[in-house]
One Martini backbone bead per residue (centre of mass of N, CA, C, O) as a GRO file, in nm:
protein
  146
    1MET     BB    1  20.424   7.156   6.428
    2LYS     BB    2  20.535   6.864   6.608
    3LEU     BB    3  20.446   6.531   6.689
    4LEU     BB    4  20.695   6.388   6.559
    5THR     BB    5  20.988   6.276   6.615
    6LYS     BB    6  21.272   6.142   6.504
    7ASN     BB    7  21.278   5.915   6.709
    8THR     BB    8  20.996   5.802   6.645
    9ASP     BB    9  21.034   5.756   6.347
   10TYR     BB   10  21.276   5.560   6.377
   11ALA     BB   11  21.133   5.356   6.558
   12VAL     BB   12  20.923   5.269   6.358
   13ARG     BB   13  21.118   5.175   6.137
   14ALA     BB   14  21.266   4.962   6.311
   15LEU     BB   15  21.014   4.789   6.390
   16VAL     BB   16  20.920   4.728   6.105
   17HIS     BB   17  21.174   4.586   6.019
   18CYS     BB   18  21.138   4.354   6.222
   19ALA     BB   19  20.847   4.266   6.135
   20LEU     BB   20  20.936   4.179   5.839
   21ASP     BB   21  21.097   3.957   5.999
   22SER     BB   22  20.969   3.626   6.015
   23THR     BB   23  21.218   3.449   6.143
   24GLY     BB   24  21.334   3.574   6.435
   25ARG     BB   25  21.579   3.714   6.401
   26TYR     BB   26  21.861   3.897   6.455
   27VAL     BB   27  21.905   4.232   6.382
   28PRO     BB   28  22.135   4.419   6.266
   29SER     BB   29  22.209   4.750   6.297
   30SER     BB   30  22.358   4.790   6.027
   31GLU     BB   31  22.130   4.687   5.846
   32MET     BB   32  21.912   4.883   5.942
   33ALA     BB   33  22.051   5.149   5.881
   34GLN     BB   34  22.079   5.105   5.577
   35ALA     BB   35  21.775   5.040   5.505
   36GLN     BB   36  21.664   5.320   5.667
   37GLY     BB   37  21.861   5.571   5.684
   38ILE     BB   38  22.021   5.549   5.964
   39PRO     BB   39  22.228   5.645   6.181
   40LEU     BB   40  22.406   5.429   6.366
   41ARG     BB   41  22.450   5.583   6.632
   42PHE     BB   42  22.156   5.667   6.665
   43LEU     BB   43  22.031   5.384   6.656
   44ARG     BB   44  22.171   5.255   6.899
   45SER     BB   45  22.048   5.447   7.106
   46LEU     BB   46  21.752   5.380   7.038
   47LEU     BB   47  21.760   5.074   7.090
   48GLN     BB   48  21.813   5.097   7.393
   49LYS     BB   49  21.537   5.226   7.458
   50LEU     BB   50  21.366   4.989   7.339
   51ILE     BB   51  21.473   4.779   7.531
   52LYS     BB   52  21.400   4.920   7.802
   53GLY     BB   53  21.085   4.940   7.701
   54GLY     BB   54  21.020   4.633   7.573
   55PHE     BB   55  21.031   4.609   7.240
   56LEU     BB   56  21.318   4.481   7.263
   57GLU     BB   57  21.566   4.238   7.187
   58ALA     BB   58  21.898   4.115   7.265
   59ARG     BB   59  22.208   4.010   7.093
   60GLU     BB   60  22.521   3.903   7.103
   61GLY     BB   61  22.733   3.874   6.838
   62LYS     BB   62  22.738   3.724   6.535
   63SER     BB   63  22.401   3.668   6.572
   64GLY     BB   64  22.327   3.949   6.639
   65GLY     BB   65  22.081   4.186   6.783
   66VAL     BB   66  21.741   4.255   6.700
   67ARG     BB   67  21.404   4.208   6.836
   68LEU     BB   68  21.102   4.149   6.903
   69ALA     BB   69  20.925   4.136   7.229
   70LYS     BB   70  20.658   4.179   7.070
   71PRO     BB   71  20.386   4.197   6.920
   72PRO     BB   72  20.317   4.415   6.663
   73GLU     BB   73  20.009   4.466   6.749
   74SER     BB   74  20.102   4.582   7.053
   75ILE     BB   75  20.246   4.822   6.904
   76THR     BB   76  20.229   5.163   6.944
   77VAL     BB   77  20.275   5.487   6.871
   78LEU     BB   78  20.202   5.589   7.151
   79ASP     BB   79  20.412   5.426   7.307
   80LEU     BB   80  20.657   5.561   7.168
   81MET     BB   81  20.594   5.851   7.241
   82ARG     BB   82  20.605   5.812   7.548
   83LEU     BB   83  20.898   5.711   7.562
   84LEU     BB   84  21.037   5.958   7.373
   85GLN     BB   85  20.829   6.227   7.457
   86GLY     BB   86  20.591   6.165   7.618
   87GLU     BB   87  20.323   6.313   7.667
   88LEU     BB   88  20.041   6.425   7.506
   89HIS     BB   89  20.066   6.778   7.410
   90VAL     BB   90  19.946   7.073   7.282
   91SER     BB   91  19.948   7.213   7.573
   92GLU     BB   92  20.096   7.340   7.882
   93CYS     BB   93  19.996   7.598   8.020
   94LEU     BB   94  20.217   7.829   8.003
   95PHE     BB   95  20.348   8.109   8.208
   96ARG     BB   96  20.648   8.187   8.273
   97ARG     BB   97  20.706   7.876   8.369
   98ARG     BB   98  20.404   7.857   8.457
   99LEU     BB   99  20.115   7.783   8.546
  100CYS     BB  100  19.824   7.879   8.453
  101PRO     BB  101  19.578   8.038   8.636
  102ALA     BB  102  19.339   7.967   8.405
  103ARG     BB  103  19.330   7.658   8.348
  104THR     BB  104  19.063   7.538   8.485
  105GLY     BB  105  18.865   7.765   8.315
  106CYS     BB  106  18.956   7.707   8.030
  107VAL     BB  107  18.821   7.679   7.719
  108LEU     BB  108  19.061   7.594   7.550
  109ARG     BB  109  19.159   7.352   7.719
  110ARG     BB  110  18.912   7.174   7.667
  111ARG     BB  111  18.966   7.149   7.364
  112LEU     BB  112  19.255   7.035   7.384
  113LEU     BB  113  19.178   6.776   7.533
  114SER     BB  114  19.008   6.666   7.303
  115ILE     BB  115  19.240   6.653   7.101
  116GLU     BB  116  19.430   6.472   7.265
  117ASN     BB  117  19.234   6.231   7.283
  118GLY     BB  118  19.208   6.189   6.978
  119LEU     BB  119  19.509   6.145   6.918
  120SER     BB  120  19.553   5.907   7.107
  121LYS     BB  121  19.352   5.721   6.968
  122GLU     BB  122  19.488   5.722   6.688
  123PHE     BB  123  19.781   5.629   6.781
  124SER     BB  124  19.668   5.357   6.916
  125ALA     BB  125  19.571   5.239   6.624
  126ILE     BB  126  19.875   5.233   6.554
  127THR     BB  127  20.065   4.966   6.438
  128ILE     BB  128  20.330   4.783   6.353
  129GLY     BB  129  20.173   4.558   6.211
  130GLY     BB  130  20.003   4.744   6.028
  131LEU     BB  131  20.240   4.880   5.883
  132ALA     BB  132  20.368   4.623   5.774
  133ARG     BB  133  20.125   4.532   5.610
  134ASP     BB  134  20.105   4.782   5.431
  135LEU     BB  135  20.399   4.742   5.315
  136PHE     BB  136  20.348   4.405   5.255
  137GLY     BB  137  20.049   4.350   5.139
  138GLY     BB  138  19.890   4.198   5.407
  139LYS     BB  139  20.092   4.045   5.555
  140LYS     BB  140  20.196   3.871   5.809
  141CYS     BB  141  20.407   3.980   6.080
  142GLY     BB  142  20.656   3.889   6.329
  143LYS     BB  143  20.704   3.593   6.351
  144ARG     BB  144  20.813   3.368   6.581
  145ASN     BB  145  21.042   3.066   6.638
  146ASP     BB  146  21.029   2.983   6.964
   0.00000   0.00000   0.00000
């Protein structure tokens, strides 16, 4: 079972990369792709989703690229999962492509909901700013000079 997709993993890496650049400059996608080992075509598509989701802002041209649109401490892994994967569900309670008729009284489902709530709480506690600090040895990251 996989909780984080490749999209979410790459999104975290891209946003941490931006957070580590405390100058506030727009980071070119080619630079990010090379530094993070993400295929450029794949990264560009992902960056568009992150821009539409309000996590990044972009500028075109010679000094163009992307940068964080929000403070890194306000971007959680759960936010990214919801944008790129949908809501967090351990089980969809489906049987032959229909909702299970025993879903409302299912004792297993109650336990799964508890697990989903716990996972959501844990993923919402992980921020891009926190990950960048962990990677950068405790320094505050992602400050913009606007």
